[in-house]
N, C-alpha and C positions, 0 to 999 in steps of 0.2 A: 515497266512502260511509260514512255512520257510522248503524249499527244497534245500539240496545240492546235485547238479548233476553237472556234468564237464561242463565247460562254452565253447559252441563252437558256432560259428556263425551260425544262422539260415537264410533260406528265409521264409519269413512269408506273407502270403498273407490274405488281410482284405477284407471283402466284406462289403462294405459301407451301410447304410442307404441312402435313397434318399428324405427324407423330407426336407432337407437343404442341400446345398453344403458343402463339408469338407471345413473348413476354421478356421483360429484363430480369425476372427473378427465377430461372429456371435451375433445377438439380442437374439432370443430365438431358441436354436437349441443344446438341452444339450447331446445328443447322439452324435451327430457330432462334437461337440467340445472334446468330450473324445475320439473319433476316431483320430482326427487330433493329439492330445496330444500324444496318444500311439504310432502312427506312428513317431511323432518326437521324443519320448524317445527311441524307438528301432534303430531308423536310428543313433541318437546320440550315442549311445553305441555299434555300429559296426553292428547289424545285418541288414540284406536284407529286407527292409520292402517295400512292393508293396501294393498300396491301389486300388482296384477296384471300381470305382466311378463315378460320373457324369463329364462332362468335364467342368463346372463351377466351380470346386472345386480347391483348393490350398493344395498340400501335401508336406511334408518334403522328403518322401523318391522317390519311384518309383510310377508315376501316370499312372496307366492303365484305360484308358477311356472306359466305358461301354456303356453309353448313353450320350447324348448332354447337357441335362440339369437335374437338381434336382427338385423335385416336388414344391419345394419354401413354402410348408406349411405342417405343422403338422397334419391338420385337413381337408381332402379332400374328395370329392365324388368319391367313387368307381367307376369311368367310366371304360368303355372298354379301352380308351386311357392309362389311368393310369396304368391298369393290363398289356397291351401291353408293356409299358415302362417298368415296374417292371420286368417283364418277361425277357426281352431283357436284362435288365441289370444283372439278375442272370444267362442266359445263357451265355453271355459274361465272366461273373467271373468265370464260370465253364469250359469255353475254356481255360482261362489263367491257371487255376488249374491243366489242364491237359497237360501242356507243359513240364513235367518232372522233374522241378527245384524246387518245392516247398515242405517245411517241414512239414508244418501247416497251416491250414486256421482258421481264427479270424473271426466270425461273431456276430451280434449283433440284430438279430431277427430271430425268428422261422421259418418265411416263407422262408428265405433264405435257412436254413438247411431243410425244407421240399422239396424244389425245388432241392437241389443239393444232398440230401443225398444217393440216389442209386447208382449215379455216382460216388461220392467220396468214398463210399464204395468199389466199384470195383476198384478203383485207391488206396485203402488204405492209404489216407491221414487224418490223425485225424483232429477234428473240435475243437476248443474252441468256446463256446457261452456266451458270456457276458450277464448276466441276468439283464437288465435295468429296467423293469417295475413291477408292483406289479402282485401277482398270479392271481387276480380276471381277469387281462386284458391279463394274457399270451398267451392265445390261444394255449396251448400245447397240450391238451388231451393225447388220448393214444400214440400218436405219439411220446411222449417223452419215452415212455417205451420200444418202439422199438429202438430208437436212444441210449438210455442212461441206459439200463437195467443193473443193478448191478450182474447180472446172467452171463453176457457176460465176458469173461476173459481179454477181452480188448476192452471196448466200443469205438466205433468212436467218439461219442460226448461227450465232457466233458464240464460240466457247472460251470461258475465261478461266485458267488455271487458278489455284491459291498458293501456288510455289513455282519456283523454276523447276524444282524436282519433279512435282507433280505433270508439268507442261513436259517435260522430258519423258514422263512415262506413258503420255497420251501421244506422242508424237507419230504413232504408228498408225494409230485409230481416226484421229480427227485432228483438223487445224486448231490448234488451241494456243496460238501464238501471244495472246493477252494474259497477262500475269496481274492479278490484284490481291494484295496481301489482307487477310482479315484484319479488322481493327477493334478496339474498344474504347468505351468512354472514360479515357485515363481519368478524368476529374471524379469520377464515382468511385475511385480505389483508393483506400488510404496508405499513406506512405510513412516507413520509418526511416529514422534521420540517421541511425548507425546499425551496424551489423548486430543481430541478437547471439552474441557468443553464447555457447553452451545450451541453446535451446534446442528445440526437436527439429528433426528432418519431416518433410512432408511430403506425401504423394497422393494424386488425386486423378480418378479416371475410372471408366468403367473397368470392373474387375474381370480381366480376361489374359490369356498368355502373351497375346500381342503387347500388352500395357506393361509389363513385367513386374508387376507387384512382388513376385517371388524373389527377384533380383535386388530390388529395394529392402527386402527384409533380410537377405544374405548381406549386403552393404552394413545395414544398421547393427546387426549382429556382430560383425568384425570390427566394427569402429566401436562397438559400445554406445551408440546413440540413440536417443528415443526414437520411435519411428510413429506418426499418426498417417493412417492410410484410409483416405475417402472414396466414395463412388458406389455404383449402384453393380448389382449383379442381373443381368438380362436372363431372360427365360429361354436360355439357351443350353443343349447338353454339355458342350463344350465348357461353356463358362460356369455353370453349376459344379461340373467335376473339378475345374481348377480352383473354384472356392473352397470345396470340401478339402482339397488338398493345401490349401492356404491356412486355413483354420486350425491346422496343427502345429503352425508356428505363431498363430495371433494369441497373446496374453490375456487381451481384453476387449470385448464387443460391446459397444454401448451406443444407441442411437442418439445423437444430440440435435437432428434436424428440426426437432420439434420445440427446442429451446428456442424463446424469443431473442431476437438481437438487439440489444440496448447497450448503454454506455457501459453495463457491468458484464456483458458477455464474455469478456477475459477472464473476470475474478469468479465467476458463477459457473462457467463451463470449461474454458481452456485450463486455467492454472490447476483445477483440482485432478486432474488428469496428468499434467505435467509432474505434480507433486507425489503421485502415485508411484509403487514400486513396479509397475508394468511397463515393460519396454516396447512390445509392439501391439499397437492399439487401433482397433478398426471401428471408424465412428460412422459408417453408413453412407447412405448418399446425403448430401446436403444442398442447399439453395445456393445461388448466387450470393447473396448477402452474408450467410454463413460463411463461405468458403473465403471471402474477402479477410475475415479476421484470422482464419487459419492460414492464409499466406503471409499476411501481416508479421505474425508473430513465430514464424518458422525461421530455422537459421537458414535453410535451403529447401528448396523443392527439387524431389528427384524426379527423371524423366526417363527410366531405364526401359525405353521400348525396344521391342523385340522385331519390327517391322518398318518399312519405309512410311512412316506417316506423313500425309501431304500437308498438313499444316497444324502444330502444335500450339493451340489457342491456350493451354495451361501455362506454356512458357511466358506467353505474352502478359497473362493476367498477373503471373507470380512476380515479375520483373516490374509491372506497373507498381506494387507494392513495396518495391525495393528489395526484394527477397530473390537472390541470384539462384539459379538452376543449375543442376548438374545432370547432363543429359549424354546419352549413347549418340555417336556419330551416324546417326540414320535417319533418311528421308529429308524432310526440309530443317532440321535442327539447326544445320550451319548457316543457312539463310536467316535465322530469328536470333539465335545467340552468339554474342561477341565473345569468344574463346578469351578468358582472361581479363574481361572487362565487365561482361553481365553475368557471368559464370563460368563454367567449364565444360568442354566438349570431349567425352571419353570414348576410347576404343575397347574398353574392356572393364570388367568390374574392378580389377587391380586398380587401373586407372581412376575409377570413380573413386574408389576408396582414398587414393591418395589426394583427390580434389577436395573432400571432405576436410582434410587438415588445411586446405589453403582457402577454404570458402570466405573466410573472414575478413580476406584481403580484398573482396569487392565491394565498391562504394555502391550503396543503396541510390543514392542520387544518380549514379550512372545508368542504373538499371532503369530508373523512371524516364530520364530523359531520352534514351534508346527507344523506347515504347511510344512516348510522345510525338517524337521524329519520324517514325517509321510506321507505326502499328495503331494510331488512333482513328476514332471514326471519322474525324474530319478529313484525314488523309486516305482513308478507304472510300469515303464518299468522294473527294476530289477525282479519285482515279477511275471510279466508276462513270463519273460525270463526263470526264475525259473519253472514256471508252464509248459511252452511249452517243456523245456528239459525232465522233469519230464514225460510228457505224451508220448513223443517221446520214450523215453527209455523204457518204459512200453508197447509199443504199437508193439507187436510182430508181422510181416508179412514177407511173403516171396517173395512179390512183391510190393514194396512200390509207385513204380513210373510207372505204365503201363501208356502207352501213352495216349490211349482214351478208355475207356468202349463201350460196345455196346450200341448205341443209342444216344451216346454224338456226337455233329455235328463235323465235321472235320476242319470247319472254323468258325471263330468267326460270330456271327449273325450281319448283317450289321444294324447301327443306322437307325431307322426308318423302321425295317423289323419286323414283329411280330414273336416272339419266341415260341416253342411249348410249 
């Protein structure tokens, strides 16, 4: 996406998700990590970035607290208490939107748009919604046609896909012509100077059949490589069943997430496991700071996905550390990995096995340069800024900042009070 628009500083209100707190150091929290990075990137570039989120969050821009705490889990039972907390979050975010100083709203799930749409329509504040999930899980339905109809001269909701692959997947549902790749704070990732020949293979992600940890184990066994597996097991029947089957092939399970990350982390935590006679090792869920060390010292990161993933943040994080990736040719992988330069893209397990023998030919510096150029925080923030300006310029309205629409609360909803 390349849009040339005059750059003026904007006030952007992010309506965050509540699965996890917005934080730079999460274990599993992909959407929250992206929100944190967008906020940091926009703030660093001079925009006014306001994040409507839970009180246990940490943001770089302005923190507007909507509820006290995040849910703390990506998979929760839909109780009345959870619905009450979510409604309160949306209602208070909507109150903040109505204060008259917001140029654009940035949301990350359809439920937020559904709750806020009519009020924001009356206020004439445009919305950008990042499409994080696959179409089969999107819950968009007919509401999308009302929000994003191409027949409208200036639709209120503008969707941003996170890859060209995802854009194509959504083409029959909604106009998602804008693509903005995720970005990370590259300077916060340590980088190796040369390949770690003879070191371990690494794979990280939610333990589920779609992520293909069973394929990673098969590859490690066939190549005689040590494999480190990291990730959480969500409270889903299919995931629990998958992990139960996986345990039969795991030689050692050890939780390393509680070990402090310091200058001795490699010597105290990583090296003892590498020196052990165990081949397939599961280390549990680890934080962002922990996983940087595991990326750094790996020979390669495996990404044996079994589905069309919209964007593989793991790929970017690994390459930022100079560690090449070996990934199946699915989803957005060909848009992120440069085959033969930052890793290898394989069409089969056999091709992955062959790639292991060639992985030491990849220059770590090339991996790092690739991420710095295309997947940095500044690149992502710049692309979103371009998109915001383009939308605002095309959004013709006679009254952009009416104070409050009919039916909108004149006061924020007190935390602990059920929103309408």
